[in-house]
Backbone as numpy.savetxt, mean C-alpha at the origin, in Angstrom:
# Nx Ny Nz CAx CAy CAz Cx Cy Cz
-0.89 -12.11 -30.68 -0.87 -10.50 -30.18 -2.38 -10.21 -28.83
-3.00 -11.76 -28.66 -4.10 -11.75 -27.64 -3.62 -11.41 -26.49
-2.38 -12.83 -26.64 -1.87 -14.00 -25.31 -0.87 -12.46 -24.78
-0.47 -11.43 -25.42 0.56 -10.50 -25.55 -0.59 -9.36 -24.05
-1.58 -8.81 -25.19 -2.84 -7.89 -24.40 -3.07 -8.78 -22.89
-3.61 -9.87 -22.68 -3.42 -10.32 -21.65 -2.75 -10.54 -20.57
-1.31 -10.58 -21.04 -0.26 -10.47 -19.70 -0.46 -9.54 -19.61
-0.18 -8.17 -20.55 -0.12 -6.48 -20.18 -1.40 -6.70 -19.18
-2.88 -6.92 -19.39 -3.61 -6.13 -18.37 -3.66 -7.24 -16.86
-3.27 -8.49 -17.31 -2.89 -9.38 -15.82 -1.88 -8.09 -15.15
-0.72 -8.27 -15.87 0.92 -6.76 -15.20 -0.04 -5.86 -14.89
-0.89 -4.82 -15.54 -1.44 -3.78 -14.88 -2.33 -4.16 -13.63
-2.86 -5.41 -13.67 -3.69 -5.46 -12.41 -3.08 -6.04 -11.04
-1.32 -6.72 -11.18 -1.38 -7.09 -10.05 -0.22 -5.95 -9.94
0.36 -5.38 -11.08 0.95 -4.23 -10.56 0.44 -2.73 -9.86
-0.79 -3.16 -9.80 -2.24 -1.48 -9.37 -2.15 -2.44 -8.22
-1.50 -3.58 -7.85 -1.36 -3.74 -6.12 -0.33 -3.81 -5.22
0.52 -3.54 -6.11 2.04 -3.32 -5.45 1.99 -1.78 -5.72
1.27 -0.84 -6.78 1.23 0.19 -6.78 0.20 1.08 -5.64
-0.51 0.80 -5.16 -1.25 0.98 -4.19 -0.65 1.07 -2.70
-0.11 0.03 -2.43 0.85 0.05 -1.06 1.98 0.41 -1.40
2.37 1.09 -2.15 3.56 2.04 -3.01 3.73 3.09 -1.97
2.16 3.73 -2.82 2.10 4.96 -2.67 1.42 5.35 -1.49
0.91 4.61 -0.79 0.65 4.69 0.86 2.30 4.93 1.41
3.19 4.06 1.36 4.09 3.73 2.22 4.94 5.28 1.82
4.82 5.27 0.65 6.01 6.97 0.02 5.40 7.78 0.91
4.12 7.83 0.76 3.29 9.48 1.32 3.66 9.66 2.92
3.51 8.25 3.78 3.43 8.48 5.02 5.42 8.85 5.36
6.01 7.89 4.61 7.57 8.14 4.90 8.30 9.74 4.52
7.59 10.05 3.55 7.53 11.47 3.15 7.54 12.27 4.47
6.64 11.94 4.62 6.02 13.57 5.99 6.96 12.83 7.30
6.85 11.45 7.47 7.41 11.25 8.59 8.71 10.54 9.31
9.02 9.98 8.18 10.12 9.31 8.29 10.37 8.01 8.77
9.38 7.00 8.71 8.95 5.96 8.94 8.39 4.97 7.82
8.61 3.79 7.72 7.43 3.22 7.22 6.22 2.10 7.70
5.43 2.23 7.36 4.31 1.76 7.25 4.17 0.38 7.54
4.88 -0.80 8.37 5.01 -2.16 7.93 4.01 -2.59 8.06
2.62 -1.84 8.27 1.16 -2.72 8.71 0.50 -2.40 7.72
0.95 -1.76 6.71 -0.30 -1.19 5.82 -1.11 -2.55 4.63
-0.34 -3.68 4.83 -1.33 -4.48 4.07 -2.25 -5.19 5.34
-1.82 -4.64 6.30 -2.96 -5.42 7.77 -4.41 -4.79 7.61
-4.11 -3.51 7.26 -5.19 -2.53 7.05 -6.20 -3.11 5.76
-5.55 -3.40 4.68 -6.31 -3.89 3.85 -6.75 -4.83 3.86
-6.60 -6.07 4.51 -6.51 -6.75 5.36 -8.19 -7.07 5.87
-7.78 -6.16 6.56 -8.77 -5.97 7.64 -9.98 -5.16 7.09
-9.91 -4.61 6.00 -10.68 -4.01 5.52 -11.95 -4.97 4.45
-11.04 -5.48 3.92 -11.74 -6.84 3.04 -12.49 -7.67 3.89
-11.61 -8.35 5.13 -12.34 -9.47 6.11 -13.51 -8.61 6.73
-13.21 -7.37 7.19 -14.79 -6.68 7.65 -15.79 -6.41 7.44
-15.56 -6.46 6.09 -16.92 -6.05 4.51 -17.00 -7.10 5.16
-16.45 -8.53 4.28 -16.87 -9.80 4.38 -17.78 -10.46 5.49
-17.18 -10.07 6.52 -17.64 -10.57 8.11 -19.50 -9.96 8.00
-19.57 -8.66 7.87 -20.47 -8.05 8.12 -21.49 -7.94 7.09
-21.19 -8.08 6.05 -22.14 -8.23 4.81 -22.75 -9.67 4.79
-21.78 -10.83 4.86 -22.51 -11.85 4.65 -22.75 -12.80 5.60
-21.62 -12.60 6.95 -21.90 -13.55 8.22 -23.17 -12.43 9.00
-23.05 -11.45 8.95 -24.64 -10.86 9.45 -25.51 -9.84 8.80
-25.51 -10.54 7.55 -26.57 -9.85 7.02 -26.45 -8.26 6.44
-25.58 -7.28 6.92 -26.10 -5.88 6.99 -25.42 -5.49 5.41
-26.27 -4.49 5.11 -26.13 -3.68 3.89 -24.58 -3.43 3.22
-24.22 -3.63 2.15 -22.89 -3.76 2.04 -22.38 -2.16 1.91
-23.01 -0.77 1.84 -22.62 0.38 2.27 -22.92 0.39 3.72
-23.30 -0.11 4.32 -23.23 -0.07 5.62 -21.99 -0.34 6.26
-22.19 -1.97 5.85 -20.53 -2.48 5.92 -19.41 -2.08 6.05
-19.61 -1.21 4.66 -17.83 -0.83 4.31 -17.43 0.74 4.90
-19.52 1.37 5.39 -18.62 2.56 6.56 -17.93 2.42 7.58
-18.85 1.22 7.96 -18.56 0.91 9.51 -16.87 0.06 9.50
-16.69 -0.62 8.44 -15.33 -0.94 8.51 -14.37 0.37 8.43
-14.41 0.94 7.62 -13.09 2.22 7.31 -13.61 2.95 8.77
-14.75 3.25 9.20 -14.49 3.90 10.41 -14.02 3.65 11.67
-13.80 2.36 11.96 -13.24 1.23 12.26 -11.85 1.40 12.41
-11.12 1.14 11.13 -10.01 1.42 10.63 -9.53 2.98 11.20
-9.98 4.14 11.01 -9.82 5.39 11.06 -9.74 5.80 12.58
-10.33 5.15 13.18 -10.52 5.18 14.79 -9.17 4.37 15.36
-9.18 3.27 14.51 -7.75 2.56 15.25 -6.67 3.56 15.10
-6.21 3.59 12.99 -5.25 4.11 13.17 -5.02 5.44 13.89
-5.91 6.44 14.21 -5.55 7.47 14.84 -5.04 7.38 16.46
-5.88 6.11 17.28 -5.36 5.84 18.55 -4.47 5.19 18.53
-3.74 4.60 17.58 -2.52 3.95 17.37 -1.20 4.82 17.51
-1.63 6.19 16.38 -0.55 7.14 16.48 -1.01 7.87 17.58
-1.96 8.23 18.32 -1.80 8.52 19.35 -0.87 7.97 20.52
-1.29 6.73 20.74 -0.99 6.11 22.04 0.28 5.58 21.37
1.03 5.01 20.11 1.65 4.31 20.51 3.22 5.26 19.72
2.63 5.95 18.47 3.79 6.20 17.53 4.02 8.31 18.35
2.99 8.37 18.99 3.63 10.01 19.67 4.28 9.36 20.66
4.63 9.02 21.40 5.39 8.56 22.46 6.56 8.10 22.17
6.14 7.49 20.67 7.97 6.57 19.59 8.16 7.92 19.24
7.64 8.97 18.72 8.44 9.88 18.09 8.58 10.95 18.64
7.54 11.69 19.52 8.06 12.73 20.02 8.17 12.84 21.26
7.91 11.94 22.05 8.40 12.13 23.88 10.66 12.68 23.70
10.68 13.00 24.82 11.88 13.41 25.02 12.79 12.10 25.05
12.55 11.28 24.92 13.35 9.46 24.70 13.02 8.91 23.52
12.56 10.23 22.17 12.11 9.20 21.63 12.88 8.16 20.55
12.27 7.51 19.49 13.37 6.09 19.57 13.88 7.06 17.76
14.71 6.46 17.59 15.67 6.70 16.53 15.97 5.83 15.79
16.72 6.38 14.33 16.99 5.28 13.00 15.83 4.24 12.91
16.73 3.05 13.08 16.29 1.55 12.40 14.86 1.31 13.32
14.77 1.79 14.55 13.98 1.19 15.61 12.95 1.74 15.34
12.78 3.47 15.07 11.82 4.14 14.51 10.87 3.82 13.31
11.81 3.38 12.21 11.61 3.42 11.21 10.52 1.81 11.04
11.35 1.22 11.85 10.82 -0.14 11.18 9.68 -0.74 12.77
10.16 -0.70 13.76 9.68 -1.44 14.31 8.30 -1.27 15.03
7.80 -0.13 14.97 6.69 0.12 16.16 5.74 -0.11 14.95
5.70 -0.46 13.66 4.76 -0.42 12.73 4.90 -1.92 12.54
5.79 -2.79 12.51 6.43 -3.97 12.51 5.66 -5.06 13.73
5.58 -4.18 14.24 4.85 -4.62 16.04 3.07 -4.56 15.62
2.87 -3.49 15.18 1.66 -3.21 14.71 0.88 -4.42 13.40
2.05 -4.85 12.98 1.59 -5.76 12.29 0.97 -7.40 12.72
1.99 -7.48 13.38 1.92 -8.90 14.08 0.36 -8.52 15.08
0.38 -7.76 15.69 -0.63 -7.46 16.39 -2.49 -7.73 15.77
-1.97 -7.05 14.52 -3.65 -7.24 13.63 -3.59 -8.49 13.24
-1.91 -8.94 12.91 -2.46 -10.57 12.48 -3.00 -11.51 13.30
-2.77 -11.04 14.56 -2.83 -12.29 15.94 -4.56 -11.72 15.91
-4.91 -10.64 16.16 -6.26 -10.33 16.33 -7.39 -10.64 15.38
-6.87 -10.65 14.08 -7.72 -11.16 12.77 -8.19 -12.77 12.78
-6.67 -13.61 13.28 -6.93 -14.97 13.23 -7.81 -15.31 14.23
-7.99 -14.81 15.18 -9.09 -15.02 16.44 -10.49 -14.53 15.72
-10.77 -13.46 14.84 -11.67 -12.50 14.51 -12.30 -13.62 13.36
-11.72 -13.34 12.29 -12.02 -13.94 10.97 -11.44 -15.63 10.71
-11.14 -16.45 11.59 -10.49 -17.76 11.65 -9.17 -17.46 10.46
-8.84 -19.23 9.82 -7.85 -18.82 8.58 -8.20 -19.09 7.83
-8.86 -19.37 7.03 -10.14 -19.50 5.73 -9.80 -17.85 5.19
-10.05 -18.05 3.73 -10.01 -17.29 2.98 -10.99 -16.66 2.70
-11.19 -14.98 2.87 -12.73 -14.93 2.57 -12.56 -13.38 1.41
-13.36 -13.00 1.17 -13.18 -11.79 0.29 -14.65 -10.54 0.60
-14.27 -9.43 0.03 -15.60 -8.96 0.18 -16.39 -8.86 -1.05
-17.77 -9.04 -0.86 -18.48 -8.54 -2.07 -18.12 -7.96 -3.07
-18.27 -8.29 -4.14 -17.24 -7.69 -5.42 -18.34 -6.06 -5.51
-18.00 -4.73 -5.69 -18.62 -3.88 -5.81 -19.43 -3.65 -7.30
-18.50 -4.27 -8.02 -18.54 -4.34 -9.52 -18.71 -5.62 -9.87
-20.09 -6.31 -9.51 -20.25 -7.74 -9.82 -20.52 -7.90 -11.26
-20.28 -9.05 -12.08 -20.70 -9.78 -13.07 -19.42 -10.24 -13.41
-19.63 -11.25 -14.78 -18.39 -11.71 -15.28 -17.08 -10.54 -15.88
-16.04 -11.55 -16.26 -14.89 -10.70 -16.85 -15.11 -9.69 -17.90
-14.76 -8.27 -18.10 -15.18 -7.81 -19.33 -14.27 -8.52 -20.38
-14.79 -8.22 -21.70 -14.06 -9.33 -22.54 -14.38 -7.84 -23.96
-12.63 -7.92 -24.68 -13.01 -7.26 -26.14 -11.95 -7.92 -27.05
-12.49 -8.31 -27.89 -10.97 -8.60 -28.79 -10.35 -10.00 -28.34
-11.01 -10.64 -27.58 -10.08 -11.61 -26.90 -9.22 -11.53 -26.29
-9.67 -10.34 -25.47 -9.06 -9.88 -24.53 -10.10 -9.85 -22.95
-9.46 -10.29 -21.45 -9.93 -10.32 -20.68 -9.56 -9.73 -19.55
-10.15 -9.29 -18.71 -9.98 -8.47 -17.71 -11.10 -8.23 -16.37
-10.52 -8.32 -15.24 -11.76 -8.63 -14.27 -12.57 -7.61 -14.07
-13.68 -7.13 -13.54 -13.81 -6.06 -13.30 -13.41 -5.09 -11.68
-13.31 -6.12 -11.11 -12.28 -5.82 -10.07 -11.65 -5.40 -10.03
-10.38 -5.79 -11.22 -9.19 -5.47 -11.90 -9.05 -3.82 -12.03
-10.36 -3.38 -13.32 -10.34 -2.47 -13.68 -10.67 -1.43 -12.00
-11.34 -1.67 -11.37 -11.31 -0.93 -10.24 -9.76 -0.35 -9.57
-9.57 -1.88 -9.40 -8.03 -1.73 -8.64 -6.91 -0.57 -9.35
-7.00 -0.97 -10.52 -5.86 0.05 -12.01 -6.35 1.54 -11.52
-7.61 1.70 -11.79 -7.95 3.27 -11.66 -7.69 3.59 -10.45
-7.86 3.18 -8.84 -7.86 3.21 -8.00 -6.46 3.57 -7.71
-5.47 2.74 -8.21 -4.07 3.36 -8.32 -3.65 4.44 -8.51
-4.02 4.66 -9.97 -4.09 5.59 -10.58 -4.31 7.11 -10.17
-5.42 6.75 -9.78 -6.03 8.51 -9.53 -5.33 8.19 -7.86
-5.04 7.72 -6.62 -4.34 7.92 -5.71 -3.49 8.42 -5.81
-2.40 7.58 -6.81 -0.96 8.55 -6.78 -1.30 9.84 -7.59
-2.18 9.69 -8.25 -1.83 11.23 -9.20 -2.17 12.19 -8.47
-3.41 11.96 -7.49 -4.14 13.03 -6.33 -2.71 13.37 -5.19
-2.11 12.21 -4.52 -1.44 12.49 -3.93 0.06 13.11 -4.50
0.49 12.66 -5.67 1.72 13.69 -6.09 1.19 15.00 -6.18
0.60 15.31 -6.99 -0.29 16.54 -7.33 -0.19 17.49 -6.05
-1.04 16.93 -4.86 -1.01 17.65 -3.41 0.36 17.88 -2.89
1.12 16.89 -2.92 2.48 17.15 -2.55 3.34 18.32 -3.11
3.19 18.54 -4.33 3.96 19.21 -4.95 2.97 20.77 -5.39
1.86 20.37 -5.43 1.46 22.28 -5.40 0.28 22.92 -4.59
0.23 21.98 -3.42 -0.74 22.93 -2.55 0.36 23.25 -1.22
0.28 23.99 -0.50 0.76 24.51 0.36 0.52 23.36 1.61
-0.65 23.03 2.02 -0.44 21.98 2.98 0.94 20.96 2.71
0.33 20.30 1.12 1.51 19.47 0.84 2.73 19.37 0.94
3.05 20.69 0.06 4.53 21.21 0.84 5.14 21.63 2.22
3.97 21.83 3.07 4.32 21.72 4.55 4.70 20.24 5.39
3.67 19.30 4.50 3.96 18.17 4.81 5.45 17.20 4.50
5.93 17.63 3.04 7.05 17.61 2.47 8.50 17.94 3.18
8.01 19.35 4.08 8.82 19.80 4.62 8.86 18.88 5.89
8.28 18.70 6.50 8.10 17.99 7.46 9.08 16.74 7.56
9.16 15.90 6.65 10.48 14.40 6.34 11.48 15.26 5.74
11.46 15.94 5.53 12.80 16.96 4.96 13.34 17.21 6.42
12.86 18.18 7.26 13.71 18.14 8.24 12.75 18.73 9.27
12.57 17.85 10.00 11.29 17.20 11.16 11.18 18.79 12.30
12.81 18.93 12.39 13.59 20.02 13.15 12.57 21.36 12.69
13.54 21.37 11.67 13.76 23.14 11.07 11.99 23.24 10.72
11.07 21.97 10.36 9.49 22.36 10.30 8.84 22.56 11.27
9.24 22.35 12.93 9.04 22.88 13.87 9.35 24.09 14.30
10.35 24.18 13.82 11.14 26.06 14.04 10.05 27.42 13.28
9.50 26.39 12.52 8.74 27.95 11.37 7.95 27.68 11.67
7.40 26.36 12.55 5.90 26.37 13.10 4.95 25.51 12.26
5.64 24.66 11.81 4.62 23.57 11.28 4.75 22.28 11.94
3.46 21.67 12.23 2.89 20.81 13.31 2.92 19.31 12.61
4.80 19.08 12.63 4.45 17.58 11.61 3.70 16.75 12.23
3.64 16.83 14.08 3.29 15.49 14.60 1.74 15.51 13.98
0.77 16.45 13.87 -0.52 16.45 13.65 -0.48 16.17 11.96
0.43 16.18 11.19 0.78 16.13 10.07 0.70 14.47 10.00
1.52 14.10 10.35 1.95 12.22 10.78 0.54 11.76 10.95
-0.09 12.06 11.92 -1.18 11.34 12.29 -2.23 10.98 11.37
-2.18 12.16 10.95 -3.77 12.65 9.75 -2.87 11.60 8.30
-1.42 11.56 8.11 -1.24 11.00 7.16 -1.14 9.29 7.44
-1.27 9.21 8.52 -1.18 7.87 9.04 -2.28 6.84 8.50
-3.75 7.77 8.85 -4.91 7.53 9.61 -5.45 7.83 7.50
-5.13 8.65 6.50 -5.56 8.49 5.85 -4.93 7.35 4.55
-3.86 6.74 4.75 -2.72 5.71 3.93 -3.90 4.49 4.78
-4.37 4.31 6.34 -4.89 3.68 6.48 -5.93 3.02 6.00
-6.80 4.04 5.64 -7.92 4.16 5.16 -7.80 3.92 3.61
-7.11 4.31 3.27 -6.21 3.81 1.65 -6.63 2.52 1.40
-5.74 2.38 2.52 -5.42 0.71 2.05 -6.84 -0.15 2.45
-7.38 0.05 3.56 -8.77 -0.40 3.79 -9.42 -0.27 2.62
-9.82 0.62 1.37 -10.39 0.65 0.21 -10.03 -0.42 -0.69
-8.61 -0.15 -0.84 -8.13 -0.98 -1.70 -8.37 -2.51 -1.53
-8.66 -3.08 -0.42 -8.53 -4.40 0.74 -10.10 -4.45 -0.32
-10.77 -3.82 -0.27 -12.22 -3.72 -0.35 -12.87 -4.17 -1.71
-11.87 -3.15 -2.66 -12.10 -3.41 -3.83 -10.94 -4.43 -4.96
-9.92 -4.96 -3.81 -9.26 -5.92 -4.69 -9.11 -7.05 -4.20
-10.39 -7.28 -3.11 -10.59 -8.83 -2.47 -11.05 -9.71 -3.19
-11.77 -9.35 -4.13 -13.03 -10.58 -4.93 -11.70 -10.93 -6.02
-10.44 -10.70 -6.34 -9.20 -10.43 -7.17 -8.65 -12.03 -6.57
-7.87 -11.73 -4.86 -7.40 -12.05 -5.04 -7.32 -12.89 -3.25
-8.49 -12.19 -3.26 -8.95 -13.27 -1.40 -7.48 -13.15 -0.57
-8.36 -12.64 0.58 -7.39 -12.64 2.06 -7.70 -13.55 2.85
-6.85 -13.60 3.74 -6.51 -14.56 5.22 -6.25 -13.46 6.04
-5.97 -14.08 7.41 -5.65 -13.34 8.18 -4.47 -12.47 8.18
-3.30 -13.45 7.57 -2.16 -12.82 7.76 -1.13 -12.28 6.03
-2.91 -12.21 5.18 -2.17 -11.73 3.79 -1.72 -10.70 3.75
-1.36 -9.57 4.75 -1.27 -8.27 4.82 0.43 -8.25 4.89
0.88 -9.18 5.65 2.61 -8.87 5.20 3.14 -8.69 3.97
2.77 -10.02 3.17 3.39 -10.31 1.82 2.56 -8.98 1.04
1.39 -8.31 1.71 1.54 -7.12 0.33 1.96 -6.00 1.04
2.12 -6.18 2.06 3.48 -4.78 2.57 4.64 -5.19 1.91
4.98 -6.26 1.84 6.55 -6.26 1.01 6.59 -6.22 -0.04
5.33 -5.98 -0.94 5.67 -5.94 -2.46 5.20 -4.41 -2.65
4.90 -3.53 -1.43 4.70 -2.22 -1.57 5.75 -1.93 -1.26
6.99 -2.05 -0.41 7.93 -1.51 0.02 9.24 -2.03 -1.08
8.87 -3.11 -1.85 10.05 -3.05 -3.27 9.56 -2.31 -4.07
7.92 -2.13 -4.39 7.98 -0.70 -5.19 8.10 0.83 -5.22
7.94 0.96 -3.34 8.01 2.04 -3.11 9.75 2.51 -2.88
10.77 1.57 -2.97 12.10 1.77 -3.19 12.38 2.32 -4.20
11.58 1.96 -5.43 12.03 2.41 -6.88 11.56 3.80 -6.77
10.52 4.57 -5.76 10.78 6.10 -6.11 11.14 6.76 -4.82
12.24 6.28 -4.15 12.78 6.49 -3.00 11.91 6.36 -1.59
10.96 6.45 -1.86 10.29 6.26 -0.55 9.63 7.22 -0.50
9.66 8.59 -1.28 9.21 9.67 -0.87 8.26 10.53 -2.11
7.71 9.36 -3.29 7.09 9.98 -4.61 6.23 9.18 -5.08
5.05 9.50 -4.24 3.96 8.68 -4.78 3.66 8.84 -5.85
3.94 9.87 -7.36 3.27 9.61 -8.90 4.67 8.38 -9.08
5.94 8.82 -8.52 6.79 7.30 -9.12 6.74 6.16 -8.66
5.72 6.16 -7.25 5.18 4.47 -7.08 4.54 3.82 -7.49
3.40 4.49 -8.61 2.55 4.04 -9.22 3.24 3.50 -10.73
3.97 3.87 -11.25 5.07 3.85 -12.05 5.84 2.84 -12.31
6.33 2.65 -10.95 7.41 1.68 -10.20 6.11 0.37 -9.82
5.10 0.12 -9.58 4.06 -0.31 -9.53 3.79 -1.18 -10.57
2.94 -0.10 -11.26 2.57 -1.23 -12.63 3.62 -2.11 -13.59
4.79 -1.23 -13.43 6.09 -1.82 -14.45 6.66 -2.93 -13.66
6.49 -3.43 -12.09 7.07 -4.47 -11.83 6.10 -5.58 -11.94
4.58 -5.33 -12.04 3.41 -6.31 -12.09 3.62 -6.55 -13.66
4.01 -5.58 -14.35 3.92 -5.89 -16.03 4.95 -6.83 -16.24
6.38 -6.53 -15.63 7.57 -7.69 -15.29 7.37 -8.99 -15.12
6.93 -8.75 -14.16 6.61 -10.32 -13.65 5.62 -11.00 -14.56
4.74 -10.12 -14.49 3.76 -10.81 -15.63 4.29 -11.38 -17.01
5.25 -10.47 -17.71 5.79 -11.27 -19.01 6.62 -12.54 -18.38
7.28 -12.19 -17.18 8.27 -13.50 -17.12 7.83 -14.47 -17.36
6.73 -14.24 -16.00 6.06 -15.50 -15.79 4.93 -16.05 -17.08
4.74 -14.89 -17.92 4.31 -15.39 -19.37 5.27 -16.38 -20.88
6.38 -16.03 -20.45 7.13 -15.90 -21.22 8.26 -16.87 -21.59
8.70 -16.62 -20.17 9.62 -17.53 -19.26 9.46 -18.19 -18.41
8.83 -18.42 -17.10 8.55 -19.69 -16.18 7.23 -19.03 -15.35
6.28 -19.94 -15.24 5.34 -19.25 -14.65 5.72 -20.12 -13.09
6.29 -20.98 -12.92 6.97 -21.78 -11.81 8.16 -20.97 -10.98
8.74 -20.24 -11.78 9.76 -19.29 -11.27 9.56 -17.83 -11.60
8.63 -17.62 -12.18 8.03 -15.96 -12.13 8.93 -15.13 -11.62
8.12 -15.19 -10.20 8.69 -14.29 -8.72 9.30 -14.36 -8.34
10.79 -15.36 -8.75 12.23 -15.78 -8.29 12.59 -14.84 -9.29
12.56 -14.43 -10.52 13.14 -13.94 -11.52 12.58 -12.50 -11.88
11.61 -12.18 -10.71 11.47 -10.95 -11.04 12.10 -10.21 -9.89
12.50 -10.71 -8.79 13.14 -10.10 -7.48 14.84 -10.33 -7.54
15.16 -11.43 -8.72 16.43 -11.65 -8.90 16.72 -10.54 -9.87
15.74 -10.02 -10.91 16.10 -8.89 -11.82 16.01 -7.32 -10.54
15.56 -7.29 -9.80 15.18 -6.17 -9.20 16.57 -5.71 -8.55
17.34 -7.13 -7.76 18.17 -7.24 -7.25 20.10 -6.17 -8.27
19.52 -6.88 -9.02 20.42 -6.73 -10.12 20.14 -4.91 -10.58
19.12 -4.31 -11.00 19.11 -2.98 -10.80 19.61 -2.59 -9.78
19.50 -3.24 -8.49 19.54 -2.11 -7.22 21.28 -2.39 -7.14
21.89 -3.21 -7.84 23.54 -2.64 -7.62 24.30 -2.52 -8.76
23.44 -2.27 -10.29 23.84 -1.69 -11.13 23.29 -0.21 -11.42
22.13 -0.31 -11.41 21.23 1.25 -11.49 20.72 1.54 -10.27
21.41 1.78 -9.24 20.74 2.37 -7.84 20.18 3.54 -7.56
20.48 4.66 -8.74 19.64 5.75 -8.88 18.44 5.64 -9.28
17.98 4.56 -9.98 16.31 4.17 -10.07 15.56 3.94 -9.26
16.29 3.70 -8.14 16.07 3.39 -6.59 15.63 4.51 -5.91
16.11 5.63 -6.20 16.27 7.01 -5.48 17.85 6.69 -4.49
18.87 5.65 -5.08 19.58 5.74 -3.95 21.09 6.00 -4.94
21.89 6.71 -4.07 22.93 7.38 -4.68 23.95 6.52 -5.32
24.46 6.83 -5.95 25.38 5.52 -6.88 26.90 5.95 -6.13
27.37 4.64 -5.88 28.81 4.57 -5.13 29.89 4.74 -5.90
30.77 5.63 -5.35 32.13 5.75 -6.28 32.99 4.44 -5.74
33.76 3.74 -7.32 34.31 2.98 -7.18 35.82 3.58 -7.14
């Protein structure tokens, strides 16, 4: 029973990582119709930036966090204003797969290159916000950073889901993703909403990086893998439902933990993606995909 409980806690911790990125991807896609494949890189910048300022330059931790998040917000705003605005809003706006993937995919490569030059190639982590040994109760163990990450994922997912469902601004944002032209006709500025959500999700990813880096550590190219994990979880929410994205992320983390604990630690991740592929083939409606008539 103790082993099962520890597997559940480990699965919830890793699942919360998937969930945070899935929520950010679903929230922005719901409004902009684009996937932010650089979302993991903003988490990397949060973790490595705070580590650099706090450990290498001796800044106060709170000041380091504030400075890094301000930099993330400023950069994400500038990127949308300079690049995404041209790509999505000008007369020759890109459409289809190019608009959905390319511009944030290119941003991911750019951020990785800059991070390699600034932070080097070694693993770093921001100072723990809740320092101390792992919490222990009746043989169950969970890292303090893990508790923060799980709480952060659930809180963010719940708040964004309620925001989209019950607020006027949230409904306007959702309308932008469903029909951008129709939203503009009725006076909804989808460009302003797209930019604002891009900045907000970049900040959320940066905060996650700061909270979660004591668990995993970060290196300059950690963001791509984290972003991919978010894409997998967000797919089960149809890329549009932040609340379901949290549930999907936590469920995938639990499945991965159980497969690793009871089947094979060496092939846990391989088995996980095999199961997800089977779900996509035989129960596509669980991923928000239409069933194919035979």
